[in-house]
PLY file of the C-alpha trace (Angstrom):
ply
format ascii 1.0
element vertex 219
property float x
property float y
property float z
element edge 218
property int vertex1
property int vertex2
end_header
169.78 -2.95 -26.46
172.35 -2.67 -23.65
173.52 -5.86 -21.99
173.48 -6.11 -18.19
177.29 -5.76 -18.19
177.22 -2.54 -20.20
174.45 -1.10 -18.02
176.47 -1.90 -14.90
179.55 -0.28 -16.46
177.61 2.91 -17.16
176.28 3.05 -13.61
179.75 2.47 -12.15
181.40 5.17 -14.27
178.77 7.80 -13.53
178.52 6.88 -9.84
181.81 8.69 -9.15
181.00 12.30 -10.07
184.25 13.52 -8.51
186.06 12.18 -11.60
184.01 14.37 -13.93
185.95 17.47 -14.82
186.28 20.23 -17.37
189.19 19.58 -19.73
189.28 22.24 -22.42
187.35 24.83 -24.40
187.74 25.32 -28.14
186.75 28.57 -29.84
188.21 27.64 -33.23
189.11 24.48 -35.15
192.80 24.95 -34.34
192.09 24.97 -30.60
190.18 21.65 -30.52
192.26 19.52 -28.10
193.80 16.11 -28.60
192.60 13.90 -25.77
194.35 10.51 -25.90
191.86 9.02 -28.37
189.10 8.64 -25.74
185.70 8.21 -27.48
183.53 11.32 -27.52
179.88 12.33 -27.76
178.70 15.84 -28.56
175.49 17.46 -27.35
173.69 20.22 -29.25
170.28 21.85 -29.15
168.42 25.08 -29.61
169.54 27.87 -27.30
167.90 27.60 -23.85
166.74 24.00 -24.36
168.09 23.01 -20.94
171.37 21.53 -22.11
173.56 22.62 -19.19
171.05 21.43 -16.58
170.78 18.07 -18.32
174.54 17.59 -18.60
175.11 18.54 -14.95
172.59 15.86 -13.99
174.24 13.30 -16.27
177.67 14.04 -14.79
176.28 14.02 -11.25
177.44 17.56 -10.53
175.32 20.56 -9.58
177.34 23.28 -11.24
180.17 21.81 -13.33
178.46 23.43 -16.31
177.21 26.95 -15.72
173.49 27.34 -16.31
171.81 30.53 -17.48
168.29 31.65 -18.30
169.79 33.83 -21.02
170.04 31.94 -24.35
173.43 31.66 -26.03
175.48 31.28 -22.84
177.77 28.56 -24.26
180.12 30.04 -26.85
182.77 27.33 -27.26
183.05 23.58 -27.60
183.56 22.50 -23.99
185.14 19.11 -23.27
184.35 17.17 -20.07
185.91 13.96 -18.78
183.64 11.06 -17.77
185.30 8.53 -15.44
188.75 8.44 -13.91
191.54 10.04 -16.00
192.07 9.81 -18.90
188.34 9.04 -18.90
186.06 6.37 -20.32
184.32 8.96 -22.48
184.48 12.65 -23.29
181.30 14.70 -23.28
181.40 17.75 -25.56
179.00 20.62 -24.92
178.30 22.62 -28.10
176.90 26.18 -28.39
173.16 26.33 -28.95
171.77 26.99 -32.39
168.81 29.16 -33.37
168.06 32.85 -33.08
170.79 33.49 -30.50
173.38 31.36 -32.25
176.25 32.86 -34.19
177.48 31.66 -37.61
180.99 31.00 -36.27
179.59 28.61 -33.64
177.88 26.60 -36.36
181.07 26.47 -38.41
183.01 25.19 -35.39
180.37 22.51 -34.74
180.43 21.48 -38.41
184.21 21.24 -38.43
184.19 19.08 -35.30
181.51 16.66 -36.49
183.01 16.36 -39.97
186.58 15.71 -38.83
186.68 14.29 -35.30
187.61 10.61 -35.52
186.83 10.10 -31.80
183.18 11.11 -32.28
180.76 8.26 -31.54
177.37 9.95 -31.21
175.64 13.30 -31.70
172.88 13.99 -29.19
170.38 16.67 -30.20
168.02 18.12 -27.59
164.43 19.23 -28.10
162.18 20.99 -25.60
159.24 18.65 -24.98
156.91 21.58 -24.39
157.74 23.24 -27.70
158.02 20.40 -30.18
159.98 20.82 -33.41
160.12 24.22 -35.03
161.48 24.92 -38.51
165.06 25.50 -37.30
164.98 22.28 -35.26
163.79 20.31 -38.26
166.49 21.80 -40.50
169.21 21.01 -37.97
167.90 17.48 -37.42
167.72 16.80 -41.15
171.25 18.11 -41.63
172.58 15.81 -38.90
170.67 12.87 -40.33
172.31 13.45 -43.71
175.68 13.79 -41.99
175.25 10.43 -40.27
174.33 8.77 -43.55
177.49 10.19 -45.12
179.75 9.29 -42.17
180.95 5.90 -43.36
184.53 6.77 -42.39
183.64 8.29 -39.01
181.02 5.82 -37.74
178.97 7.99 -35.42
175.26 7.81 -34.65
172.50 10.32 -33.92
170.07 10.32 -30.99
167.47 12.80 -29.77
166.86 13.76 -26.15
163.56 15.34 -25.19
164.03 17.82 -22.33
161.67 19.58 -19.93
159.00 16.89 -20.09
157.70 18.34 -16.82
156.45 21.42 -18.70
153.89 19.33 -20.60
150.49 19.08 -18.83
149.83 15.55 -17.59
146.76 15.16 -19.78
148.84 15.95 -22.88
152.10 14.23 -21.92
151.60 10.90 -23.69
150.18 12.36 -26.90
152.74 15.18 -27.05
155.71 12.83 -26.61
154.27 10.37 -29.13
153.81 13.14 -31.69
157.28 14.57 -31.10
158.88 11.14 -31.52
156.90 10.68 -34.74
158.05 14.07 -36.05
161.69 13.28 -35.23
161.54 9.90 -36.98
159.94 11.45 -40.05
162.63 14.11 -40.39
165.58 11.88 -39.43
165.17 8.16 -40.21
168.63 7.34 -38.78
167.88 8.97 -35.40
167.85 6.50 -32.52
164.86 6.29 -30.20
164.53 9.60 -28.29
165.11 9.66 -24.54
162.56 11.61 -22.47
164.05 13.63 -19.60
163.26 16.15 -16.90
165.61 17.82 -14.41
163.06 20.10 -12.77
163.13 18.17 -9.49
164.81 15.12 -7.97
164.58 12.24 -8.71
165.28 13.22 -12.29
163.67 11.51 -15.25
165.66 9.76 -17.98
169.16 10.55 -16.72
170.30 6.94 -16.37
168.96 6.26 -19.86
171.14 9.10 -21.19
174.16 7.74 -19.30
173.59 4.27 -20.71
173.26 5.68 -24.23
176.57 7.52 -23.87
178.39 4.40 -22.75
176.71 2.27 -25.40
177.96 4.68 -28.04
181.48 4.81 -26.61
181.89 1.07 -26.08
180.80 -0.21 -29.46
0 1
1 2
2 3
3 4
4 5
5 6
6 7
7 8
8 9
9 10
10 11
11 12
12 13
13 14
14 15
15 16
16 17
17 18
18 19
19 20
20 21
21 22
22 23
23 24
24 25
25 26
26 27
27 28
28 29
29 30
30 31
31 32
32 33
33 34
34 35
35 36
36 37
37 38
38 39
39 40
40 41
41 42
42 43
43 44
44 45
45 46
46 47
47 48
48 49
49 50
50 51
51 52
52 53
53 54
54 55
55 56
56 57
57 58
58 59
59 60
60 61
61 62
62 63
63 64
64 65
65 66
66 67
67 68
68 69
69 70
70 71
71 72
72 73
73 74
74 75
75 76
76 77
77 78
78 79
79 80
80 81
81 82
82 83
83 84
84 85
85 86
86 87
87 88
88 89
89 90
90 91
91 92
92 93
93 94
94 95
95 96
96 97
97 98
98 99
99 100
100 101
101 102
102 103
103 104
104 105
105 106
106 107
107 108
108 109
109 110
110 111
111 112
112 113
113 114
114 115
115 116
116 117
117 118
118 119
119 120
120 121
121 122
122 123
123 124
124 125
125 126
126 127
127 128
128 129
129 130
130 131
131 132
132 133
133 134
134 135
135 136
136 137
137 138
138 139
139 140
140 141
141 142
142 143
143 144
144 145
145 146
146 147
147 148
148 149
149 150
150 151
151 152
152 153
153 154
154 155
155 156
156 157
157 158
158 159
159 160
160 161
161 162
162 163
163 164
164 165
165 166
166 167
167 168
168 169
169 170
170 171
171 172
172 173
173 174
174 175
175 176
176 177
177 178
178 179
179 180
180 181
181 182
182 183
183 184
184 185
185 186
186 187
187 188
188 189
189 190
190 191
191 192
192 193
193 194
194 195
195 196
196 197
197 198
198 199
199 200
200 201
201 202
202 203
203 204
204 205
205 206
206 207
207 208
208 209
209 210
210 211
211 212
212 213
213 214
214 215
215 216
216 217
217 218
């Protein structure tokens, strides 16, 4: 659980969105940048899960990350600064996996997560209205195994449930409960999922995501 001090730190850092900025894009392992040892988190999810909209909300910017209704828009690892330079954390946006994903994107993601000493947490996104499909479960299980084998890297895994607004009110509680149960069954190391929605303001769950990022980067 976050202490009051850590929660306040997260709010202060994210309350200055003008400091959030794009730093670099990596299309291959050799182009992954060196960024002063600032702790990093990486965000992945099935194509069109709402990743760009979520990250814009977390960073407090409307269009720092380009959003698209067409799956597979992100094609590189994109690095974003959180806080005043050189940053308190680096947020890494990964290409989506699934039917629109390309093998080379997965290889780049694997290389990053297996070798990046600055990595503190992997966030994996799931569409609340869809639940886990077979590809989601395979990816989640793979990340869970990676966390268990990461003794030298020391990063954690956490799920974020997106688009909670697409679930009918009468099914919201039971759907979220079932999805959390499915996640825990597939990935025992996964931290408690955060439920979010960015369909309209005020957003749901964004401060919880911010706090989770800072918790990961301050430990």
